[in-house]
C-alpha positions, 0 to 999 in steps of 0.5 A, a space after each residue: 063703535 066697536 072695541 075689538 073687530 068689525 067683519 064683512 063677508 064670511 065671518 058676518 054670515 057665520 055670526 048671523 047663522 049661529 044660534 046662541 044655544 049652539 055657541 053655549 053647547 058646542 063652543 068653538 066647534 059650533 063656529 067651525 061647523 058654521 064656517 064649513 056650512 057658510 063657505 059652501 054657500 058664501 059668494 065672494 064680493 067686490 069692495 073698495 076699501 080706503 085706508 088713510 087715502 089709499 084705495 084698494 079694489 078687492 075681490 074678497 071672502 071676508 074683510 076684517 077691521 080690528 082695533 087691537 091684537 085679538 078678536 074672536 077666540 083669540 085670533 090675531 088680526 096681525 102679528 104687529 097689531 097693537 091696541 095702543 098704537 092709535 091705528 086700526 088694522 085690516 085684512 081681506 081674505 081672497 076667495 079660496 073655498 073650503 080647502 083653501 081656507 082650511 089650509 090658511 086657518 092656522 096662519 089666520 089663528 096666529 096672525 101670519 095670514 098677512 104674509 101671503 101675497 093674496 091677503 091684502 092688509 094694512 093699517 090706518 086711522 080711518 078705514 072705509 069700505 064700500 060694496 056694490 050692494 049693502 052687506 051685513 057688518 058684525 062688530 064685536 060678535 053682533 050684527 050691527 050695521 050694513 055697508 058702506 062702513 066707516 071706521 075711525 080711531 077715537 082716542 080717549 073714548 073708553 076708560 080702561 082700568 087695569 090692576 096696579 103694577 105689583 112691586 118686584 118680589 
């Protein structure tokens, strides 16, 4: 189970190689430095992603599956993602190298990366990812499992409490 997002590929490698001390000391800058290091060593991978029956054969640097709008340090999974729509959103970033990812970074931050023709994206209730060799998967910032991965919306599994609405003043 995860609340925010699951990652396969680059983001999972960054998480695996980033120490807790670096995160506490350097915050966001620790992630940026780790991404630069990992992009240089990261190899693209092939995956088959199935979303509600549709199959996508991908060559990817990273696949992200989200259960809401934001993950990480406020990154949008897509502009129209919603926590309460009963759907998971996904995107697959194509291999681009350091300069290509740096150019795409502002769009990723704002959820606009899904506008690019080479970024595969979609939404559905069930998303499955299969890779040729098992790959690490991070969920909500922790390395938790390996591929193959199956993600499914589980309505009503988590009780959420919010403040009572305030009367208009």
